[in-house]
N, C-alpha and C positions, 0 to 999 in steps of 0.2 A: 814484354808485356807493361805496359804503360800502373804506374800505381793509381789505386782509386783509396780516398778516405772513406773511414769506416770509424760508422761508432755506434756501442752497444745502446742499448735501450733510455740505459740512464742520461745519456750524454753527457759523461763527464768528461770526456774528450775526442777528439778525431783524426785518428791515426792512418799512416798510407796503408796501401794494402796490396798487392798482385787477385786481382782475382777469376778466380775460374767454376768455370760456370760445369756444373757437370751435370749432364742430362740423357743418358747412356746407362743404366747401371749395367750394360756386362759389357761394358768397353772401360766405368768409372774408378777397377780397380787394375787395370793396365797404364790408367792417368797415374790413379794415387804412385804405383813404384817408378813411375817414370820420372816423374820429381818432386817424389826422396821425403820432402820434409814440406809441412802445412798444418793445418786443421780447418776441420770440416766444422765449418755455419749453414745452419738455416733459414730460419728465419729474424734473428738481430733480436729475440725479444729480452736476453738474458740481459737482468739489468744492469752490470759491471764486466770483467773483461775477460770472464770464460771463454766469450766468443770470438776473441780479437787474442790477433798474430801481427802486431806492427810491425813496420820495414818486413813482410816475409808477406806467405800466399793462404789464403781462402777458398778450399774448395768450397761453394754453393753449390746447398744442396739443395734450394729448392725449384730445380726443371727435377728433379728424383720426385716425379707426383703424380706416379700412373700406381692405378690400381690392378693387381695383379689374379685378385682371384677372393671371389667373396662366395660363404655358404651360408646364402641364405635360412636354408634350417638351424643349421648348426651354429650360427655367431661365430665367426673364425675367418679373417679377416685378414689376409696378404697385402701387399699396398711396400710401395716403393719407400725410402724414408723422409723423400722432403714431401708428403702427404699434410696436409696444416689440419691435423683435429676436426675442425670448421666441418671440412668437407668430406670426413668420416661421417661422424652425426647427420650430418643433412643429407649422404647417399644413407647411412644403414637406417635413419628412423622412418623411411618408406619402409623396411621390410619386418619395422616392428624392433629395433634395435640397438644400440646407445655403447658408446666407452664406458665402464664401468669408472673409470676416475683418470677428472680431469682436473688443470690447473684453474684460475682466475679468468685466464684468455683463450678463446679456442683458437685463436692464432698463431700457433708452435706449431715445430714440426713434429714429424712421429719420433723422424731420431732427434730434437732437444731433448723432446723427453722422458726418452727410450735415456740418455745419458746426462740426463739432469734429474729425474727418477721424479717426476714431477708429485707434488700430490695433492686431494685435493678436501674439502670441507665432510669427504666421509670417511676419514682418513679412519674411522673406527669399524668404519662392520668393511669396509673393501679394501685399505693401505696404500697403496700408491702405483703409479702408472707402472715398476716394475713385475709388481705379482701376476699384472692381463696379459706380456707380452710371450708367446709360449716358444715362438725363435727369432734367431736373427743373423740377419749376415754382415759379416763386417770384412773391410779389402786393410788391410794392410802395407805399408810402404815396401815390405822386403817383400814383396809381389803377393804374399799369403794371403790367402783366402780362408776366413775360418767363420761354421754355420755353430751355431751353439744354443742354447735353450736352458733351462731351467732343469732336466732329467739330460741330458746331451754336454759336454769340455762344459761341464755345470762354471767350472770356475770361470771359465773365457765369462763368462755370461757373468754369474756376480762382480768381475770386475767392470762390462763392462758399461753394466745397469745403475748408473750414475756414478759411472767413471770420471766425468764431465770433457768428454770427445777427446780422452788422453789412451784409450785401447785400439787407435784405427777410426777409418770411419762407416761405421754403421751405411747400408748400400735399402736393406728391404730387412722390412720385420711383420711376426706372423701376431698376430692379435686375436685375443677372445674376447667377444664385442657381450654385453651382456640383454634381457630381456627385457623390456619393456611395453606397456599400455598405451601408450601416448608418449606425447613434448611437454606435459603439465604436472606441477609439481603443488603438492597443499603445503604453503607457506604459513609462518604464526615468529609473531615479531612481539618481547617482550621486554619492556627498559627494567633497566637496573642501577639503582642511588653511590654502589659499591662491589669492589675490585671482589671484596670479601662474601659481595652475591654470586658474585660469577662461576664460582667452582660446582659451588652445588647443584646451577642452574642445566651446567654442562653434567655433571656427573649426571640425573631425573632424564637431561633428555637424553640421553647415548643408548638407551634401551630401545626407547621409542620411535625414533629421527634417524633419518637417515642421515640427514645433513646439518653438520650443527656449525658455527660461529660466529665468532662476538663479533662489532665495532666499538670501537672502546674511547672514550675523550680522555686524550695523553694529556692535556693543560688541565682535568678539571680538578686534579687533588684527591679527589674521593673513588676515581678510578669510577663511573659512573662510565651507562653503555646499553649496547640494541643488544639483543642476544637476537640471532637466526636463524630459527630454524626449516628443513622442508621433509616431505618424504613425496614418495612419487605417486601423483592420481591417476586416477583411471580416464577423466572427461574433463574438461570447464565446465566453470558456474557462469551462467548469470554475467555478465559483464568481462572473462577473461579476456585477456588481448594478445596476439605476439610484438615481437619488440618494434618496431620502428626502422626503420633505414639509419643506418647511419648518419654522424656529425664526423664535421672534422674539424680538429684545432686548425684553424686557419696561417694562425705569425707564431716567429715566436717573440714572447714581447720582451724585450730589454728590461727585464726585472724578473724577477717567481712572481707570480700571482701569490702563490704559499710563503704569504709572510707575517710576521708580528700584526699585522693593521686586517689581516684580513681571516688567522685559523682563530683565536679564539669564537669570535662572531659565530663562523663557519661550524663550527664543532658545537656552538651551543645551539641556536639554530637550527644543526642535523636530530643533536636528540631530541629538544622539545617536541618536533613534527615527528620525529618516531615515536616519539609516547601519541600527541597526538590519535596517528594511525595504527598504534598498537591493534591489532584480528588478523583471524584469519584468512583467507584468502587463498585466490588460484592466482598460480602465473606459468609459464611456459619457460621451462627452463631455461634460454637461450633470455630473458630479459633478468631472469633471477642466479643465474652461474655466474655470467660474465661484462655486469655494468657497462667496464670501462671501454670495451668492444662497440661500444657502441657512440663511444667519442675518437676516430683516429685522430694519429698523435697527439695523446691527452698527452705524454709526456715533454711536449714543447711550454706548456702552462709554469712549470721550471723555470725556465730562461735559460739566457744563454750558457749558465752555469749549472745546468742539468741537475741531477741528484743522486742520491743514496740513495738504496733500501737494506733498512737493515735486519736482517729475519732471523732474533734466533731458539732455541728448545733446548730447554732445563729441565734437568727430571724430574717430577710432579712431584717427589717428601719435597725441594725446597721448590720447588713449581713459583707458590702464590708468592713467599717474602721474595726470591727474585723477580718475577712479574712488578713488587710492588716497592721493591729497591730501583731499579730500569727507571721505570716514571717519574717516580723524584725527582734522579737527575734528569730525567728531559724537563720538567718543569725548571728545574732549579738553572736547567742550561742557559731558557728564556724557545727553545729551539719545543717544534713538535712538528702535528704531519696529523692529515684529517684522514688519513689511507692508512688508518694505524685496527689488524686486525692481529684478534686474543683469538686462542682454540683450544681443543687438550688434543693430543695423538694419541689413537687406539695403542693397546695394549700386545703390538705384535714388531717385529724386527722385523727393515729391510731386509731382503734377499740385497741389497748389494752393497761389496763393501766400502764403500764410501759414500751410502743416500743419506741425504740427509735424515727426513723421518724417523724417529723411534719414541718411544713411546715417553710421553710428558707434554709439557706447555710449549707454545707459539707462541711468539711477539714478531709483529712483522708491519715497519712505522717507512714513510717517508721519508727523505730531507730535503731539503732541499739546501747546494753544492755553498756553505759559507766560509767556504776552507778552515783555516788555520782552530776556528772554536770548535768547525759540524764536526771536526777529529778528533780533536777534544772528549767533545759524549762521546763519543767512539769509543775512549780509553777506557773512558768513568763505564761505560754498557760492557765490555769486553770484560773488565772485572771480575761485573758484579757473574754473567753466564760464566768464566772460566775457575770462580770462586763455587757456583749452584754444579759442575761438572756437565755442562753443556754445549756448544757446536752451534755454528753459523752456515747459510746455507750460503753454497760457492755458485744458486748459479741468479745470485743478490747478489754475490762482494765484491765490490774493489778492494776492498781497501784489508782485510783482515791481518793480523801479525802471524808470521810461520807459526810460533810459539803456539797462537794456540789453537792454528791449524794441526798442531800435531796432538796436541790433546784431545782434544774435540774427534779423531777420528782416529779410533782406537788400531782398527784394520787397514792403515796406512801402508804397516809394512807387506804385508801381505799382501794389495795390490800393486805395488808398484815391482815386480817378478812382470805381470802383463803390458805392462808401459809401450808406445809404438817410440821406441826415441828420434823417427823423425819427426812427429805430433809432439806441437811445441804451442802453447798460451801465453798471452800476457800471468794469466792465473797459475799456472803451469809453472814458468820464471820467477814471478816472485815469491810462487809454499816452494816448491821443492825444488829449484835453481836451476832450471833448465826446460 
């Protein structure tokens, strides 16, 4: 089969792969066994190299896109692994249900959401995606098919949730949806002037608000930002409207549009605009939860060299100091991000052995790829994260050092026996040696 160039969402490089499209869930296991080696890839929304296997095979699961069974009374959905979260939401909403947890985009597959144990703005209430998976079916390269769930073959389940696709190929899953009264949210925006103001806001909001998150101006020096919170609303108020049809970033510019000339004025304008809009309002859940889905191919704005996302979580005890140190390092570097997100995770452990969420403070930032200077900044951030006892998110990573990975994921030794030796990725070769 011909090799095809494939890139991840960060567009840091395009690599040759053999693409094998999976369409039939009943035959998928036979194909995976016959091939013997490869890596599952969904909609390629992972930022780094967890979804890449350069020079090797990718089993594309987007053809496994069918609903198998839906219990409209109880909100239980069985579906194939290539179904997009967006399609689940739009189907189930008509019956009064939505997914309990979603990331900042709906354009990821169910299999990818499980393999990366994605989280949203409501971790303090509902945990991560894996907390709402009832069962899954896993096809392995040795020909075995494993059915597992929280109470059945629980070790396999805990290894696969957040397992970076390394335990096998998720073919189908059963999910528990949550009852909703409609698609609307009551939203509240609160500007704050200093990083020290964020933490009391987060603590005070978690008891009464389901969704909490903050945009932070990483170049301001003070750590100013906009705190956003939302709750389900039964009906829209006057003036509420649904998200418009998405637009598309038409071309890749010759240089990144995110640069020293654009970042500081953009961040200042965004903060002051947020201050002017400070009020409660009603928003459609898609407009509030997935603003970047309204601009397809937005990753092109970073130009031909692509971009990195750096997302960390550190324990709450040292979270304020670590966040302040990271923001100071970013400002000193002369680099920055306008997609900068700060939030707290709730006091609950993840179900997955290798899941990213843990109690603490998480900071996520996008950086244009400036080569060596960007990597030097990451080394300084790595030192802060490691000193604080934190970890980086594998779904976003493209360059994490092996020592930081091993220090940040203490259940690694417990996870390794569940690994499928026929499955390998750029990330596994970088961090696990194979």
